[in-house]
C-alpha positions in Angstrom: 0.4 -0.3 0.1 1.7 3.6 -1.1 1.2 7.1 -0.4 2.8 8.4 -3.2 5.2 7.4 -6.5 7.6 9.5 -8.0 8.0 9.2 -11.2 11.8 10.5 -12.4 13.4 9.5 -16.2 16.6 10.7 -17.5 17.5 14.3 -16.6 15.5 14.7 -13.7 16.1 17.5 -12.0 18.2 16.2 -8.7 17.2 18.1 -6.3 13.6 18.6 -6.8 12.8 14.5 -7.0 15.5 12.9 -4.0 14.7 16.6 -1.6 11.4 15.3 -2.1 11.9 11.6 -1.2 13.5 12.4 1.8 10.9 14.8 3.2 8.3 12.9 2.3 9.7 10.1 3.7 10.7 11.5 6.7 7.5 12.8 7.7 6.4 8.2 6.6 4.9 8.7 4.1 4.7 5.6 2.4 5.7 5.6 -1.0 8.7 4.3 -3.8 10.7 5.9 -7.1 10.0 5.1 -10.0 12.3 4.7 -13.0 11.1 5.8 -16.6 14.6 3.4 -18.0 14.7 0.2 -18.4 16.7 0.0 -15.4 16.8 1.5 -11.7 19.8 3.5 -12.6 18.7 6.9 -14.2 20.9 9.4 -14.3 19.5 13.2 -13.1 20.4 16.8 -15.4 23.5 17.8 -13.4 25.5 13.6 -13.4 24.5 12.6 -9.9 23.0 8.6 -11.4 20.8 7.4 -8.6 19.0 4.1 -7.6 15.1 3.8 -8.3 13.2 2.4 -6.7 11.9 -0.8 -9.2 11.2 0.2 -13.2 7.8 1.4 -15.0 7.7 -2.2 -16.0 8.5 -3.5 -12.4 5.5 -0.8 -11.4 2.9 -2.0 -14.0 3.6 -5.8 -12.6 3.5 -5.4 -9.1 0.2 -3.1 -9.4 -0.9 -4.8 -12.5 -2.0 -8.3 -12.0 -4.7 -8.0 -11.6 -4.6 -3.8 -10.3 -2.3 -2.0 -13.1 -5.1 -0.5 -15.3 -7.3 -0.8 -11.6 -4.4 1.8 -9.8 -7.1 4.9 -9.7 -9.5 2.6 -7.1 -6.8 1.2 -4.9 -7.9 2.1 -1.3 -4.8 3.0 1.1 -5.8 3.8 4.9 -4.5 7.2 6.0 -2.4 7.6 8.4 -3.7 11.8 9.4 -3.2 12.3 12.5 -5.0 15.8 13.3 -8.1 15.1 10.3 -10.8 11.4 11.0 -9.5 9.1 8.4 -11.0 8.9 5.0 -12.5 6.1 4.2 -10.2 5.9 1.0 -6.7 8.0 0.6 -5.2 8.2 -3.5 -1.4 7.4 -4.0 -0.4 11.2 -5.8 1.6 11.6 -8.7 4.8 12.4 -8.1 7.2 14.9 -11.3 9.8 16.2 -10.9 11.6 19.1 -13.8 14.0 19.1 -15.0 15.7 18.6 -18.7 13.4 14.7 -17.7 10.3 16.2 -18.6 10.3 15.7 -22.3 11.3 12.3 -21.8 8.0 12.1 -19.1 6.5 13.1 -22.5 7.1 10.8 -24.2 6.2 8.4 -22.2 3.3 6.8 -22.9 2.3 4.6 -20.5 2.6 6.5 -17.9 1.3 10.2 -19.6 -2.0 7.2 -20.5 -2.1 6.5 -16.4 -2.3 10.3 -15.4 -4.9 10.9 -17.7 -7.3 8.6 -16.3 -5.8 9.7 -12.5 -6.4 13.4 -13.6 -9.4 12.6 -14.6 -11.2 11.0 -11.6 -9.9 13.4 -9.4 -6.8 11.9 -7.7 -3.9 14.6 -6.4 -0.6 15.4 -8.6 2.4 17.3 -8.1 4.8 18.7 -10.7 7.7 20.5 -9.7 9.4 23.7 -12.2 9.4 22.5 -16.0 6.1 19.5 -15.5 3.8 21.3 -14.5 4.2 21.9 -18.5 3.2 18.7 -19.2 -0.1 18.7 -16.6 -0.9 22.4 -18.8 -0.5 20.4 -22.5 -2.7 17.6 -21.3 -5.0 20.3 -20.7 -5.4 19.6 -16.7 -4.9 23.1 -15.6 -7.6 24.9 -17.2 -9.1 27.2 -14.5 -6.7 25.9 -12.4 -3.5 28.1 -10.1 -0.2 27.1 -11.1 3.0 27.3 -11.1 6.5 26.4 -12.7 9.5 27.5 -13.2 9.4 31.8 -14.2 10.2 31.5 -18.1 7.6 29.0 -18.7 4.4 30.6 -17.4 3.0 30.6 -21.5 3.8 27.3 -21.6 1.1 26.8 -18.9 -2.5 26.3 -20.8 -5.4 28.6 -20.0 -4.1 28.3 -16.3 -4.1 31.5 -13.4 -0.7 31.6 -12.6 0.1 31.5 -8.8 2.1 34.4 -7.2 3.0 32.0 -4.3 6.6 29.0 -4.6 4.3 26.8 -3.9 0.0 26.1 -5.2 -1.8 24.3 -4.7 -5.5 23.9 -6.9 -8.0 21.2 -6.7 -6.1 18.0 -7.1 -3.5 20.0 -8.3 -0.3 21.2 -6.4 2.8 23.1 -8.1 5.8 24.4 -7.8 8.1 26.4 -9.6 11.9 25.5 -9.6 15.1 23.9 -7.0 14.6 26.0 -5.2 11.4 26.3 -4.4 10.9 22.5 -3.9 11.0 22.0 0.4 8.5 24.6 -0.2 6.7 21.7 -3.1 7.3 18.9 -0.2 6.0 20.0 2.9 3.0 20.9 1.2 3.2 17.4 -0.8 3.3 16.3 2.8 0.6 18.3 4.3 -1.5 16.3 1.5 -1.0 13.5 2.7 0.1 13.7 6.1 -1.8 16.4 7.5 -0.4 19.5 9.1 0.7 18.4 12.2 3.4 15.9 10.8 4.4 19.3 8.6 4.9 21.2 11.9 7.1 17.8 13.3 9.7 17.5 10.1 9.9 21.6 10.4 11.1 21.4 13.6 13.0 18.8 13.4 14.9 20.0 10.2 14.9 23.5 11.1 13.1 23.8 8.0 12.4 27.7 7.6 9.5 28.1 5.0 8.4 31.5 5.5 9.5 32.7 1.8 5.9 30.9 0.5 
């Protein structure tokens, strides 16, 4: 049972991916990193190679034997401590930015799953250039969103936000590597609740006053 998945394509932005994974796991989020290559090793934009938890094919195999395309129907017990547990919790799909954004867009199987995820109003998070993918898919229409400032004109039909990180409905977006802590903490808030965010910030001395 998982709370979130983060997808790593060749050329991903390392800070945006690794910092997000680290903060979410500090907060008790049960998540997996998924390589979009044919092996678990994935090299980021700055030539840092990481070992993902599984390849995309392994992810499909694990969650498909009867459940793959039923992923969006999977229900998980909520761990939120500051709210009554809802009936189900749907996993957050997370997309880091960097030049690897182009390789995410080329991965048609993932794009198809993202579309289904969004159609059911399930949570998706993207940072830096990755919100462009959501804009191209029509997911940002009439939503407030942010991305790397130079790409704002590519957020089709979105209202550009002013905060470092914005959640509007089922979509969470953030600006860049420098706003990754804000991005990860917002995802943590959505999954685990505000109390867990405060605990993680206190333990890690995170300053989030800029957002």
